[in-house]
C-alpha positions in Angstrom: -88.2 120.2 3.3 -91.2 122.2 4.5 -90.8 125.8 5.7 -90.0 126.4 9.3 -93.3 127.0 11.2 -92.1 130.4 12.4 -90.8 131.5 9.0 -94.0 133.4 8.1 -93.8 135.6 11.3 -90.1 136.4 10.6 -90.7 137.2 6.9 -89.6 140.7 6.0 -86.9 140.8 8.6 -84.8 137.9 7.2 -82.2 138.3 4.4 -83.2 138.2 0.8 -79.7 137.1 -0.3 -76.8 135.2 1.1 -73.4 134.8 -0.5 -72.3 131.4 0.8 -68.7 131.2 -0.3 -66.7 129.0 0.1 -63.8 130.6 2.0 -61.0 132.4 0.2 -63.1 133.3 -2.9 -63.0 137.1 -2.3 -66.0 137.1 0.0 -64.4 139.8 2.2 -63.9 141.9 -1.0 -67.5 141.5 -1.8 -68.6 142.4 1.8 -66.6 145.6 1.6 -68.1 146.6 -1.8 -71.7 145.9 -0.5 -71.3 147.3 3.0 -72.6 150.8 2.2 -75.3 149.7 -0.2 -77.1 146.7 1.4 -78.2 145.8 4.9 -75.4 143.5 6.2 -75.1 142.1 9.7 -74.4 144.8 12.3 -71.2 144.6 14.3 -69.7 141.5 12.6 -69.1 140.2 9.1 -70.2 136.6 9.7 -72.7 135.8 12.5 -72.3 132.0 11.6 -75.9 131.5 12.6 -77.0 128.8 10.2 -74.0 126.5 10.9 -72.3 127.3 14.3 -74.9 129.3 16.3 -78.3 127.9 15.2 -79.0 126.9 18.8 -79.2 130.6 19.8 -82.5 131.0 18.0 -83.8 133.1 15.2 -84.2 136.2 17.3 -80.5 136.2 18.0 -79.9 136.2 14.2 -82.5 138.8 13.5 -80.9 141.2 16.0 -78.0 141.5 13.5 -80.4 143.3 11.1 -82.3 145.5 13.6 -80.7 148.5 11.8 -81.9 147.5 8.4 -83.1 150.2 5.9 -86.3 148.8 4.3 -85.3 150.5 1.1 -82.2 148.3 0.7 -81.8 144.5 0.2 -80.8 142.6 3.3 -78.2 139.9 3.2 -75.1 138.2 4.5 -71.7 137.2 3.2 -71.2 133.8 4.9 -68.4 131.7 3.3 -68.6 128.8 5.8 -72.1 127.9 4.7 -71.2 126.6 1.3 -70.2 123.0 2.4 -72.6 122.8 5.3 -75.6 120.5 4.6 -77.2 121.8 7.7 -76.8 125.5 6.7 -78.3 124.9 3.3 -81.3 123.1 4.7 -81.9 125.6 7.5 -81.7 128.6 5.1 -84.1 126.7 2.8 -86.6 126.3 5.7 -86.4 129.9 6.9 -85.9 131.6 3.5 -87.1 129.4 0.7 -87.1 132.3 -1.7 -83.6 133.6 -0.7 -81.1 134.4 -3.5 -77.8 132.5 -3.1 -74.4 133.6 -4.5 -71.7 130.9 -4.8 -68.3 132.3 -5.6 -65.8 129.6 -6.8 -62.1 129.7 -7.3 -59.4 127.3 -8.6 -59.7 124.8 -5.7 -56.0 124.2 -5.3 -55.2 127.9 -5.2 -58.1 128.4 -2.8 -56.9 125.6 -0.5 -53.4 127.0 -0.2 -54.8 130.5 0.4 -57.0 129.0 3.1 -53.9 127.4 4.6 -52.1 130.8 4.6 -55.1 132.4 6.4 -55.2 129.6 9.0 -51.5 129.9 9.6 -51.9 133.7 10.1 -54.4 133.1 12.9 -52.4 130.4 14.5 -55.1 127.8 13.6 -52.3 125.6 12.2 -48.5 125.6 12.6 -47.7 122.5 10.6 -47.2 122.0 6.9 -49.9 122.4 4.2 -50.0 118.7 3.6 -50.3 117.8 7.3 -53.0 120.5 7.8 -55.0 119.0 4.9 -54.9 115.7 6.8 -55.9 117.2 10.1 -58.7 119.5 8.9 -61.2 117.5 6.8 -63.3 120.6 6.1 -60.6 121.9 3.8 -61.0 119.0 1.3 -64.8 118.8 1.9 -65.3 122.5 1.0 -63.5 121.8 -2.3 -66.2 119.4 -3.6 -67.7 122.2 -5.6 -70.0 120.3 -7.8 -71.3 118.1 -5.0 -72.3 121.0 -2.8 -73.5 123.3 -5.6 -75.9 120.6 -6.7 -77.5 120.8 -3.2 -77.9 124.6 -3.4 -79.4 124.2 -6.9 -81.8 121.6 -5.6 -82.8 123.6 -2.5 -83.2 127.1 -4.2 -83.4 126.4 -7.9 -81.0 127.6 -10.6 -82.9 130.8 -11.1 -82.2 131.8 -7.5 -78.6 130.6 -7.3 -75.8 132.6 -9.0 -72.4 131.1 -9.6 -69.5 133.5 -10.1 -65.9 132.7 -10.7 -62.8 134.2 -9.1 -61.2 134.2 -12.5 -63.9 136.7 -13.7 -63.3 138.9 -10.7 -59.6 139.1 -11.5 -60.3 139.8 -15.2 -63.0 142.4 -14.8 -64.0 143.4 -11.2 -66.6 145.9 -12.3 -68.5 143.4 -14.5 -68.2 140.8 -11.7 -69.8 143.2 -9.1 -72.4 144.4 -11.6 -73.6 140.8 -12.0 -73.9 140.2 -8.3 -75.6 143.6 -7.7 -78.1 142.9 -10.5 -78.9 139.4 -9.0 -79.5 140.7 -5.5 -81.5 143.7 -6.5 -78.9 146.6 -6.2 -78.1 149.2 -8.8 -74.5 149.0 -10.1 -71.8 150.1 -7.6 -68.8 151.9 -9.2 -65.5 150.5 -8.1 -62.6 152.9 -7.4 -59.2 151.8 -8.8 -57.9 151.2 -5.3 -60.7 148.7 -4.7 -60.2 146.5 -7.7 -57.5 144.2 -6.3 -58.0 141.3 -3.9 -54.6 141.2 -2.2 -53.6 138.3 0.0 -50.8 139.1 2.4 -51.2 136.5 5.1 -48.1 135.2 6.8 -47.9 132.7 9.6 -48.6 133.9 13.1 -45.6 135.3 15.0 -46.9 133.7 18.2 -49.1 130.7 17.1 -50.2 129.6 20.6 -51.1 133.1 21.7 -52.8 133.8 18.3 -55.0 130.7 18.8 -56.1 131.9 22.2 -56.9 135.4 20.9 -58.8 133.9 17.9 -60.9 131.6 20.2 -61.6 134.3 22.6 -62.7 136.6 19.8 -65.1 133.9 18.5 -66.5 133.4 22.0 -67.2 137.1 22.3 -68.8 137.2 18.9 -71.1 134.3 19.8 -72.4 136.5 22.7 -72.7 139.5 20.3 -70.0 141.3 22.2 -68.7 142.8 19.0 -67.7 146.1 20.6 -65.1 144.3 22.7 -63.7 142.7 19.6 -63.6 146.0 17.8 -61.9 147.6 20.8 -59.2 144.9 20.8 -58.6 145.5 17.1 -58.4 149.3 17.6 -55.8 148.7 20.3 -53.6 146.8 17.8 -54.2 143.2 19.0 -54.8 142.1 15.4 -51.5 143.5 14.2 -49.8 141.8 17.2 -51.4 138.4 17.0 -52.4 137.8 13.3 -49.5 137.1 11.0 -46.1 138.7 11.4 -44.1 135.6 10.9 -41.8 134.5 8.1 -43.7 134.3 4.8 -44.6 130.9 3.4 -43.2 129.5 0.1 -45.4 128.8 -2.9 -47.3 125.5 -2.8 -45.2 122.5 -3.6 -45.7 121.5 -7.3 -46.0 117.8 -6.5 -48.6 118.5 -3.8 -50.5 120.7 -6.2 -50.5 118.0 -8.9 -51.8 115.4 -6.5 -54.6 117.7 -5.5 -55.5 118.4 -9.1 -55.7 114.7 -9.8 -57.9 114.2 -6.8 -60.2 117.1 -7.7 -60.4 116.4 -11.4 -63.7 114.5 -11.3 -65.2 117.4 -9.3 -63.9 120.0 -11.7 -65.3 118.1 -14.7 -68.6 117.7 -13.0 -68.7 121.4 -12.2 -67.9 122.2 -15.9 -71.0 120.3 -16.9 -73.1 121.8 -14.1 -72.4 125.5 -14.9 -71.4 125.2 -18.6 -67.9 126.8 -18.1 -64.5 125.7 -19.4 -62.3 125.1 -16.4 -59.2 123.9 -18.2 -57.0 126.4 -16.3 -58.1 124.9 -13.0 -57.4 121.4 -14.2 -53.8 122.1 -15.4 -52.9 124.9 -13.0 -51.1 128.1 -13.8 
């Protein structure tokens, strides 16, 4: 696909790297580690430009980097881009030389973690199995080999880094060093308290109210009214409307087994694609 006709004029203001996820692969952890060292979007973690807000135009997106320090790499941590064909193509048009970071995790563990997060925000109040049926994006985003092939084809293997959640759990410093080296940052030392990637989501105490708050916050973000969202968080609205309900049990073993059977061809294709042994993903822990 040819470059966007306005890409040349925007060059130098656009990101040089984007970590595309998918969701629940420690992208928030990565954002926190890079926040003081790279130029990340101002006011919000995820502008969602290349998938949800592309109609707002490139100037809307560039405004998120108006504060950028020219001595630092500029980038975005955007976990919803991974499975979006449109996002991949649009990034390729605007930033054909962008460096892409794909962070992958045991897909069954990731799916249940995603369900826990959705429950915490009131995005679902039904079972994991029913949520999988209602939300096709959950399964679609688990087709790792399928989507990774597209990123490889668009940006080339030399500009696409694949990192595994297993490696982060095993050695967080080495994981971060690899990402930093790839995007052009010197190593960032990790304090002991920053090494873990805790997941404490519980279902929303008031699901209907949580959905309204979540949708309102998204509408405000789409208008770049990030200060209003931050004020609501400071007033404790997040603590009131996100989570707080009774904790969820572990994933049902029979459901996990069915998902692993369904995902087996994808996992085997991914093994061939990245040259890694993913036996632990295929049998589960």
